[in-house]
PDB file of N, CA, C and O in Angstrom:
ATOM      1  N   MET A   1       0.831  -1.176   0.000  1.00  0.00           N
ATOM      2  CA  MET A   1       0.000   0.000   0.000  1.00  0.00           C
ATOM      3  C   MET A   1       0.880   1.246   0.000  1.00  0.00           C
ATOM      4  O   MET A   1       2.051   1.199   0.376  1.00  0.00           O
ATOM      5  N   TYR A   2       0.299   2.345  -0.424  1.00  0.00           N
ATOM      6  CA  TYR A   2       0.987   3.624  -0.495  1.00  0.00           C
ATOM      7  C   TYR A   2       0.183   4.675   0.254  1.00  0.00           C
ATOM      8  O   TYR A   2      -1.030   4.546   0.417  1.00  0.00           O
ATOM      9  N   ILE A   3       0.876   5.722   0.711  1.00  0.00           N
ATOM     10  CA  ILE A   3       0.228   6.801   1.447  1.00  0.00           C
ATOM     11  C   ILE A   3       0.722   8.132   0.901  1.00  0.00           C
ATOM     12  O   ILE A   3       1.889   8.272   0.534  1.00  0.00           O
ATOM     13  N   ILE A   4      -0.183   9.111   0.852  1.00  0.00           N
ATOM     14  CA  ILE A   4       0.166  10.462   0.409  1.00  0.00           C
ATOM     15  C   ILE A   4      -0.640  11.452   1.238  1.00  0.00           C
ATOM     16  O   ILE A   4      -1.801  11.206   1.567  1.00  0.00           O
ATOM     17  N   LYS A   5      -0.013  12.569   1.568  1.00  0.00           N
ATOM     18  CA  LYS A   5      -0.659  13.640   2.326  1.00  0.00           C
ATOM     19  C   LYS A   5      -0.937  14.782   1.352  1.00  0.00           C
ATOM     20  O   LYS A   5      -0.030  15.269   0.677  1.00  0.00           O
ATOM     21  N   VAL A   6      -2.200  15.202   1.285  1.00  0.00           N
ATOM     22  CA  VAL A   6      -2.634  16.228   0.343  1.00  0.00           C
ATOM     23  C   VAL A   6      -2.942  17.509   1.107  1.00  0.00           C
ATOM     24  O   VAL A   6      -3.726  17.494   2.056  1.00  0.00           O
ATOM     25  N   LYS A   7      -2.336  18.609   0.702  1.00  0.00           N
ATOM     26  CA  LYS A   7      -2.507  19.898   1.366  1.00  0.00           C
ATOM     27  C   LYS A   7      -3.844  20.507   0.970  1.00  0.00           C
ATOM     28  O   LYS A   7      -4.168  20.599  -0.214  1.00  0.00           O
ATOM     29  N   GLY A   8      -4.620  20.921   1.969  1.00  0.00           N
ATOM     30  CA  GLY A   8      -5.883  21.603   1.720  1.00  0.00           C
ATOM     31  C   GLY A   8      -5.644  23.088   1.473  1.00  0.00           C
ATOM     32  O   GLY A   8      -4.558  23.608   1.729  1.00  0.00           O
ATOM     33  N   LYS A   9      -6.673  23.757   0.975  1.00  0.00           N
ATOM     34  CA  LYS A   9      -6.586  25.199   0.725  1.00  0.00           C
ATOM     35  C   LYS A   9      -7.777  25.881   1.368  1.00  0.00           C
ATOM     36  O   LYS A   9      -8.883  25.340   1.380  1.00  0.00           O
ATOM     37  N   ALA A  10      -7.549  27.068   1.901  1.00  0.00           N
ATOM     38  CA  ALA A  10      -8.587  27.885   2.539  1.00  0.00           C
ATOM     39  C   ALA A  10      -9.324  27.073   3.599  1.00  0.00           C
ATOM     40  O   ALA A  10      -8.729  26.707   4.612  1.00  0.00           O
ATOM     41  N   LYS A  11     -10.594  26.788   3.389  1.00  0.00           N
ATOM     42  CA  LYS A  11     -11.383  26.058   4.384  1.00  0.00           C
ATOM     43  C   LYS A  11     -11.342  24.548   4.198  1.00  0.00           C
ATOM     44  O   LYS A  11     -11.910  23.812   5.005  1.00  0.00           O
ATOM     45  N   ILE A  12     -10.686  24.082   3.158  1.00  0.00           N
ATOM     46  CA  ILE A  12     -10.581  22.644   2.903  1.00  0.00           C
ATOM     47  C   ILE A  12      -9.399  22.104   3.723  1.00  0.00           C
ATOM     48  O   ILE A  12      -8.282  22.602   3.583  1.00  0.00           O
ATOM     49  N   PRO A  13      -9.625  21.099   4.570  1.00  0.00           N
ATOM     50  CA  PRO A  13      -8.543  20.584   5.420  1.00  0.00           C
ATOM     51  C   PRO A  13      -7.556  19.700   4.650  1.00  0.00           C
ATOM     52  O   PRO A  13      -7.812  19.307   3.512  1.00  0.00           O
ATOM     53  N   ASP A  14      -6.441  19.401   5.285  1.00  0.00           N
ATOM     54  CA  ASP A  14      -5.460  18.466   4.734  1.00  0.00           C
ATOM     55  C   ASP A  14      -6.050  17.058   4.777  1.00  0.00           C
ATOM     56  O   ASP A  14      -6.780  16.713   5.707  1.00  0.00           O
ATOM     57  N   TYR A  15      -5.735  16.252   3.774  1.00  0.00           N
ATOM     58  CA  TYR A  15      -6.256  14.885   3.689  1.00  0.00           C
ATOM     59  C   TYR A  15      -5.137  13.882   3.506  1.00  0.00           C
ATOM     60  O   TYR A  15      -4.043  14.215   3.049  1.00  0.00           O
ATOM     61  N   ILE A  16      -5.436  12.647   3.874  1.00  0.00           N
ATOM     62  CA  ILE A  16      -4.534  11.519   3.686  1.00  0.00           C
ATOM     63  C   ILE A  16      -5.204  10.545   2.728  1.00  0.00           C
ATOM     64  O   ILE A  16      -6.393  10.256   2.867  1.00  0.00           O
ATOM     65  N   GLN A  17      -4.457  10.040   1.764  1.00  0.00           N
ATOM     66  CA  GLN A  17      -4.950   9.002   0.861  1.00  0.00           C
ATOM     67  C   GLN A  17      -4.105   7.748   1.071  1.00  0.00           C
ATOM     68  O   GLN A  17      -2.879   7.823   1.151  1.00  0.00           O
ATOM     69  N   ILE A  18      -4.760   6.615   1.158  1.00  0.00           N
ATOM     70  CA  ILE A  18      -4.076   5.327   1.181  1.00  0.00           C
ATOM     71  C   ILE A  18      -4.506   4.585  -0.072  1.00  0.00           C
ATOM     72  O   ILE A  18      -5.698   4.430  -0.334  1.00  0.00           O
ATOM     73  N   ARG A  19      -3.532   4.130  -0.842  1.00  0.00           N
ATOM     74  CA  ARG A  19      -3.791   3.455  -2.113  1.00  0.00           C
ATOM     75  C   ARG A  19      -3.162   2.070  -2.100  1.00  0.00           C
ATOM     76  O   ARG A  19      -2.153   1.842  -1.433  1.00  0.00           O
ATOM     77  N   ASP A  20      -3.769   1.142  -2.847  1.00  0.00           N
ATOM     78  CA  ASP A  20      -3.241  -0.222  -2.900  1.00  0.00           C
ATOM     79  C   ASP A  20      -2.111  -0.308  -3.925  1.00  0.00           C
ATOM     80  O   ASP A  20      -1.675   0.708  -4.466  1.00  0.00           O
ATOM     81  N   GLU A  21      -1.649  -1.511  -4.181  1.00  0.00           N
ATOM     82  CA  GLU A  21      -0.518  -1.724  -5.097  1.00  0.00           C
ATOM     83  C   GLU A  21      -0.807  -1.271  -6.526  1.00  0.00           C
ATOM     84  O   GLU A  21       0.120  -0.977  -7.280  1.00  0.00           O
ATOM     85  N   ASN A  22      -2.080  -1.212  -6.904  1.00  0.00           N
ATOM     86  CA  ASN A  22      -2.470  -0.747  -8.238  1.00  0.00           C
ATOM     87  C   ASN A  22      -2.852   0.729  -8.229  1.00  0.00           C
ATOM     88  O   ASN A  22      -3.407   1.236  -9.204  1.00  0.00           O
ATOM     89  N   PHE A  23      -2.558   1.411  -7.135  1.00  0.00           N
ATOM     90  CA  PHE A  23      -2.847   2.831  -6.921  1.00  0.00           C
ATOM     91  C   PHE A  23      -4.335   3.145  -6.893  1.00  0.00           C
ATOM     92  O   PHE A  23      -4.737   4.280  -7.150  1.00  0.00           O
ATOM     93  N   VAL A  24      -5.154   2.146  -6.582  1.00  0.00           N
ATOM     94  CA  VAL A  24      -6.586   2.357  -6.399  1.00  0.00           C
ATOM     95  C   VAL A  24      -6.802   2.919  -4.994  1.00  0.00           C
ATOM     96  O   VAL A  24      -6.228   2.421  -4.026  1.00  0.00           O
ATOM     97  N   LEU A  25      -7.625   3.951  -4.891  1.00  0.00           N
ATOM     98  CA  LEU A  25      -7.885   4.590  -3.607  1.00  0.00           C
ATOM     99  C   LEU A  25      -8.593   3.617  -2.670  1.00  0.00           C
ATOM    100  O   LEU A  25      -9.664   3.105  -2.993  1.00  0.00           O
ATOM    101  N   VAL A  26      -7.985   3.363  -1.500  1.00  0.00           N
ATOM    102  CA  VAL A  26      -8.521   2.442  -0.503  1.00  0.00           C
ATOM    103  C   VAL A  26      -9.126   3.220   0.654  1.00  0.00           C
ATOM    104  O   VAL A  26     -10.179   2.846   1.171  1.00  0.00           O
ATOM    105  N   ALA A  27      -8.470   4.302   1.067  1.00  0.00           N
ATOM    106  CA  ALA A  27      -8.941   5.114   2.185  1.00  0.00           C
ATOM    107  C   ALA A  27      -8.623   6.578   1.913  1.00  0.00           C
ATOM    108  O   ALA A  27      -7.617   6.909   1.285  1.00  0.00           O
ATOM    109  N   TYR A  28      -9.507   7.446   2.402  1.00  0.00           N
ATOM    110  CA  TYR A  28      -9.372   8.877   2.221  1.00  0.00           C
ATOM    111  C   TYR A  28      -9.949   9.515   3.472  1.00  0.00           C
ATOM    112  O   TYR A  28     -11.147   9.394   3.731  1.00  0.00           O
ATOM    113  N   PHE A  29      -9.108  10.198   4.259  1.00  0.00           N
ATOM    114  CA  PHE A  29      -9.598  10.777   5.505  1.00  0.00           C
ATOM    115  C   PHE A  29      -8.814  12.036   5.844  1.00  0.00           C
ATOM    116  O   PHE A  29      -7.726  12.276   5.322  1.00  0.00           O
ATOM    117  N   ARG A  30      -9.400  12.837   6.738  1.00  0.00           N
ATOM    118  CA  ARG A  30      -8.761  14.079   7.155  1.00  0.00           C
ATOM    119  C   ARG A  30      -7.503  13.776   7.961  1.00  0.00           C
ATOM    120  O   ARG A  30      -7.475  12.828   8.747  1.00  0.00           O
ATOM    121  N   ALA A  31      -6.479  14.571   7.767  1.00  0.00           N
ATOM    122  CA  ALA A  31      -5.218  14.359   8.461  1.00  0.00           C
ATOM    123  C   ALA A  31      -5.334  14.620   9.959  1.00  0.00           C
ATOM    124  O   ALA A  31      -4.579  14.051  10.748  1.00  0.00           O
ATOM    125  N   ASP A  32      -6.273  15.477  10.357  1.00  0.00           N
ATOM    126  CA  ASP A  32      -6.420  15.766  11.780  1.00  0.00           C
ATOM    127  C   ASP A  32      -7.323  14.763  12.497  1.00  0.00           C
ATOM    128  O   ASP A  32      -7.450  14.830  13.719  1.00  0.00           O
ATOM    129  N   ARG A  33      -7.953  13.836  11.774  1.00  0.00           N
ATOM    130  CA  ARG A  33      -8.787  12.784  12.363  1.00  0.00           C
ATOM    131  C   ARG A  33      -8.507  11.452  11.668  1.00  0.00           C
ATOM    132  O   ARG A  33      -9.412  10.877  11.064  1.00  0.00           O
ATOM    133  N   PRO A  34      -7.288  10.956  11.742  1.00  0.00           N
ATOM    134  CA  PRO A  34      -6.922   9.810  10.915  1.00  0.00           C
ATOM    135  C   PRO A  34      -7.306   8.427  11.423  1.00  0.00           C
ATOM    136  O   PRO A  34      -7.198   7.463  10.666  1.00  0.00           O
ATOM    137  N   LEU A  35      -7.745   8.286  12.656  1.00  0.00           N
ATOM    138  CA  LEU A  35      -7.806   6.957  13.230  1.00  0.00           C
ATOM    139  C   LEU A  35      -9.202   6.351  13.314  1.00  0.00           C
ATOM    140  O   LEU A  35      -9.428   5.477  14.152  1.00  0.00           O
ATOM    141  N   LYS A  36     -10.145   6.778  12.482  1.00  0.00           N
ATOM    142  CA  LYS A  36     -11.482   6.198  12.483  1.00  0.00           C
ATOM    143  C   LYS A  36     -11.549   5.019  11.509  1.00  0.00           C
ATOM    144  O   LYS A  36     -11.100   5.121  10.368  1.00  0.00           O
ATOM    145  N   ASN A  37     -12.109   3.909  11.967  1.00  0.00           N
ATOM    146  CA  ASN A  37     -12.348   2.725  11.126  1.00  0.00           C
ATOM    147  C   ASN A  37     -11.090   2.212  10.428  1.00  0.00           C
ATOM    148  O   ASN A  37     -11.165   1.719   9.303  1.00  0.00           O
ATOM    149  N   ILE A  38      -9.966   2.322  11.069  1.00  0.00           N
ATOM    150  CA  ILE A  38      -8.694   1.923  10.451  1.00  0.00           C
ATOM    151  C   ILE A  38      -8.564   0.403  10.353  1.00  0.00           C
ATOM    152  O   ILE A  38      -7.775  -0.096   9.551  1.00  0.00           O
ATOM    153  N   GLU A  39      -9.329  -0.339  11.161  1.00  0.00           N
ATOM    154  CA  GLU A  39      -9.247  -1.807  11.154  1.00  0.00           C
ATOM    155  C   GLU A  39      -9.663  -2.392   9.804  1.00  0.00           C
ATOM    156  O   GLU A  39      -9.109  -3.400   9.365  1.00  0.00           O
ATOM    157  N   LYS A  40     -10.637  -1.760   9.147  1.00  0.00           N
ATOM    158  CA  LYS A  40     -11.118  -2.323   7.878  1.00  0.00           C
ATOM    159  C   LYS A  40     -10.117  -2.186   6.731  1.00  0.00           C
ATOM    160  O   LYS A  40     -10.337  -2.729   5.648  1.00  0.00           O
ATOM    161  N   PHE A  41      -9.024  -1.466   6.962  1.00  0.00           N
ATOM    162  CA  PHE A  41      -7.975  -1.338   5.958  1.00  0.00           C
ATOM    163  C   PHE A  41      -6.778  -2.218   6.275  1.00  0.00           C
ATOM    164  O   PHE A  41      -5.744  -2.137   5.612  1.00  0.00           O
ATOM    165  N   GLY A  42      -6.923  -3.067   7.302  1.00  0.00           N
ATOM    166  CA  GLY A  42      -5.843  -3.969   7.688  1.00  0.00           C
ATOM    167  C   GLY A  42      -4.764  -3.311   8.522  1.00  0.00           C
ATOM    168  O   GLY A  42      -3.651  -3.828   8.620  1.00  0.00           O
ATOM    169  N   LEU A  43      -5.081  -2.169   9.126  1.00  0.00           N
ATOM    170  CA  LEU A  43      -4.090  -1.442   9.912  1.00  0.00           C
ATOM    171  C   LEU A  43      -4.464  -1.377  11.391  1.00  0.00           C
ATOM    172  O   LEU A  43      -3.930  -0.545  12.125  1.00  0.00           O
ATOM    173  N   GLY A  44      -5.359  -2.229  11.831  1.00  0.00           N
ATOM    174  CA  GLY A  44      -5.760  -2.261  13.233  1.00  0.00           C
ATOM    175  C   GLY A  44      -4.585  -2.571  14.138  1.00  0.00           C
ATOM    176  O   GLY A  44      -3.759  -3.423  13.810  1.00  0.00           O
ATOM    177  N   GLY A  45      -4.496  -1.891  15.277  1.00  0.00           N
ATOM    178  CA  GLY A  45      -3.399  -2.093  16.210  1.00  0.00           C
ATOM    179  C   GLY A  45      -2.147  -1.293  15.881  1.00  0.00           C
ATOM    180  O   GLY A  45      -1.166  -1.345  16.623  1.00  0.00           O
ATOM    181  N   LYS A  46      -2.173  -0.554  14.777  1.00  0.00           N
ATOM    182  CA  LYS A  46      -1.004   0.224  14.362  1.00  0.00           C
ATOM    183  C   LYS A  46      -1.315   1.719  14.365  1.00  0.00           C
ATOM    184  O   LYS A  46      -0.685   2.496  13.647  1.00  0.00           O
ATOM    185  N   GLU A  47      -2.291   2.110  15.181  1.00  0.00           N
ATOM    186  CA  GLU A  47      -2.745   3.498  15.204  1.00  0.00           C
ATOM    187  C   GLU A  47      -1.638   4.477  15.587  1.00  0.00           C
ATOM    188  O   GLU A  47      -1.495   5.530  14.965  1.00  0.00           O
ATOM    189  N   ALA A  48      -0.857   4.133  16.606  1.00  0.00           N
ATOM    190  CA  ALA A  48       0.216   5.031  17.066  1.00  0.00           C
ATOM    191  C   ALA A  48       1.276   5.217  15.986  1.00  0.00           C
ATOM    192  O   ALA A  48       1.749   6.331  15.757  1.00  0.00           O
ATOM    193  N   GLN A  49       1.647   4.125  15.326  1.00  0.00           N
ATOM    194  CA  GLN A  49       2.641   4.207  14.246  1.00  0.00           C
ATOM    195  C   GLN A  49       2.113   5.046  13.086  1.00  0.00           C
ATOM    196  O   GLN A  49       2.843   5.858  12.518  1.00  0.00           O
ATOM    197  N   LEU A  50       0.840   4.847  12.737  1.00  0.00           N
ATOM    198  CA  LEU A  50       0.236   5.583  11.631  1.00  0.00           C
ATOM    199  C   LEU A  50       0.138   7.071  11.959  1.00  0.00           C
ATOM    200  O   LEU A  50       0.410   7.918  11.108  1.00  0.00           O
ATOM    201  N   GLU A  51      -0.245   7.383  13.181  1.00  0.00           N
ATOM    202  CA  GLU A  51      -0.344   8.787  13.592  1.00  0.00           C
ATOM    203  C   GLU A  51       1.015   9.476  13.510  1.00  0.00           C
ATOM    204  O   GLU A  51       1.102  10.610  13.038  1.00  0.00           O
ATOM    205  N   GLN A  52       2.066   8.814  13.957  1.00  0.00           N
ATOM    206  CA  GLN A  52       3.421   9.360  13.886  1.00  0.00           C
ATOM    207  C   GLN A  52       3.851   9.566  12.431  1.00  0.00           C
ATOM    208  O   GLN A  52       4.430  10.598  12.092  1.00  0.00           O
ATOM    209  N   LEU A  53       3.567   8.591  11.583  1.00  0.00           N
ATOM    210  CA  LEU A  53       3.908   8.684  10.163  1.00  0.00           C
ATOM    211  C   LEU A  53       3.200   9.862   9.501  1.00  0.00           C
ATOM    212  O   LEU A  53       3.807  10.590   8.716  1.00  0.00           O
ATOM    213  N   ILE A  54       1.921  10.052   9.814  1.00  0.00           N
ATOM    214  CA  ILE A  54       1.147  11.141   9.213  1.00  0.00           C
ATOM    215  C   ILE A  54       1.712  12.500   9.618  1.00  0.00           C
ATOM    216  O   ILE A  54       1.774  13.417   8.799  1.00  0.00           O
ATOM    217  N   ARG A  55       2.119  12.631  10.866  1.00  0.00           N
ATOM    218  CA  ARG A  55       2.699  13.900  11.317  1.00  0.00           C
ATOM    219  C   ARG A  55       3.990  14.221  10.579  1.00  0.00           C
ATOM    220  O   ARG A  55       4.242  15.384  10.264  1.00  0.00           O
ATOM    221  N   GLU A  56       4.808  13.221  10.299  1.00  0.00           N
ATOM    222  CA  GLU A  56       6.114  13.432   9.666  1.00  0.00           C
ATOM    223  C   GLU A  56       6.064  13.413   8.144  1.00  0.00           C
ATOM    224  O   GLU A  56       7.032  13.806   7.493  1.00  0.00           O
ATOM    225  N   LEU A  57       4.970  12.969   7.575  1.00  0.00           N
ATOM    226  CA  LEU A  57       4.840  12.822   6.128  1.00  0.00           C
ATOM    227  C   LEU A  57       4.822  14.185   5.436  1.00  0.00           C
ATOM    228  O   LEU A  57       4.029  15.049   5.811  1.00  0.00           O
ATOM    229  N   PRO A  58       5.678  14.394   4.434  1.00  0.00           N
ATOM    230  CA  PRO A  58       5.636  15.659   3.693  1.00  0.00           C
ATOM    231  C   PRO A  58       4.436  15.691   2.747  1.00  0.00           C
ATOM    232  O   PRO A  58       3.968  14.647   2.292  1.00  0.00           O
ATOM    233  N   PHE A  59       3.951  16.878   2.460  1.00  0.00           N
ATOM    234  CA  PHE A  59       2.816  17.021   1.562  1.00  0.00           C
ATOM    235  C   PHE A  59       3.202  16.656   0.130  1.00  0.00           C
ATOM    236  O   PHE A  59       4.275  17.020  -0.352  1.00  0.00           O
ATOM    237  N   GLY A  60       2.310  15.932  -0.534  1.00  0.00           N
ATOM    238  CA  GLY A  60       2.467  15.648  -1.955  1.00  0.00           C
ATOM    239  C   GLY A  60       3.481  14.587  -2.331  1.00  0.00           C
ATOM    240  O   GLY A  60       3.741  14.394  -3.518  1.00  0.00           O
ATOM    241  N   LYS A  61       4.065  13.889  -1.363  1.00  0.00           N
ATOM    242  CA  LYS A  61       5.064  12.886  -1.687  1.00  0.00           C
ATOM    243  C   LYS A  61       4.479  11.487  -1.419  1.00  0.00           C
ATOM    244  O   LYS A  61       4.180  11.142  -0.276  1.00  0.00           O
ATOM    245  N   LEU A  62       4.325  10.710  -2.461  1.00  0.00           N
ATOM    246  CA  LEU A  62       3.813   9.357  -2.361  1.00  0.00           C
ATOM    247  C   LEU A  62       4.884   8.452  -1.745  1.00  0.00           C
ATOM    248  O   LEU A  62       6.027   8.427  -2.201  1.00  0.00           O
ATOM    249  N   GLN A  63       4.495   7.707  -0.699  1.00  0.00           N
ATOM    250  CA  GLN A  63       5.449   6.834  -0.034  1.00  0.00           C
ATOM    251  C   GLN A  63       4.845   5.446   0.144  1.00  0.00           C
ATOM    252  O   GLN A  63       3.632   5.295   0.289  1.00  0.00           O
ATOM    253  N   LYS A  64       5.697   4.454   0.132  1.00  0.00           N
ATOM    254  CA  LYS A  64       5.291   3.086   0.408  1.00  0.00           C
ATOM    255  C   LYS A  64       4.907   3.020   1.885  1.00  0.00           C
ATOM    256  O   LYS A  64       5.655   3.482   2.747  1.00  0.00           O
ATOM    257  N   LEU A  65       3.749   2.448   2.172  1.00  0.00           N
ATOM    258  CA  LEU A  65       3.259   2.324   3.552  1.00  0.00           C
ATOM    259  C   LEU A  65       3.717   0.986   4.104  1.00  0.00           C
ATOM    260  O   LEU A  65       3.252  -0.071   3.677  1.00  0.00           O
ATOM    261  N   SER A  66       4.624   1.047   5.049  1.00  0.00           N
ATOM    262  CA  SER A  66       5.122  -0.177   5.678  1.00  0.00           C
ATOM    263  C   SER A  66       5.172   0.059   7.172  1.00  0.00           C
ATOM    264  O   SER A  66       6.051   0.760   7.673  1.00  0.00           O
ATOM    265  N   LEU A  67       4.222  -0.532   7.880  1.00  0.00           N
ATOM    266  CA  LEU A  67       4.156  -0.394   9.340  1.00  0.00           C
ATOM    267  C   LEU A  67       4.417  -1.713  10.004  1.00  0.00           C
ATOM    268  O   LEU A  67       4.404  -1.800  11.232  1.00  0.00           O
TER     269      LEU A  67
END
């Protein structure tokens, strides 16, 4: 899976996209509320690691998600 942080503009908040190996969008959520329903994406139990990654992730750079 891959992760990218998208910068919002004006009143639109920053978002996180999680994509599968074929770059199909799997999850799309606000960067300030990232930990809702994370179990259904196979990332249950890794909330702390994901939160840390999101904070350090630069905007607009696609990265391989490995937790």
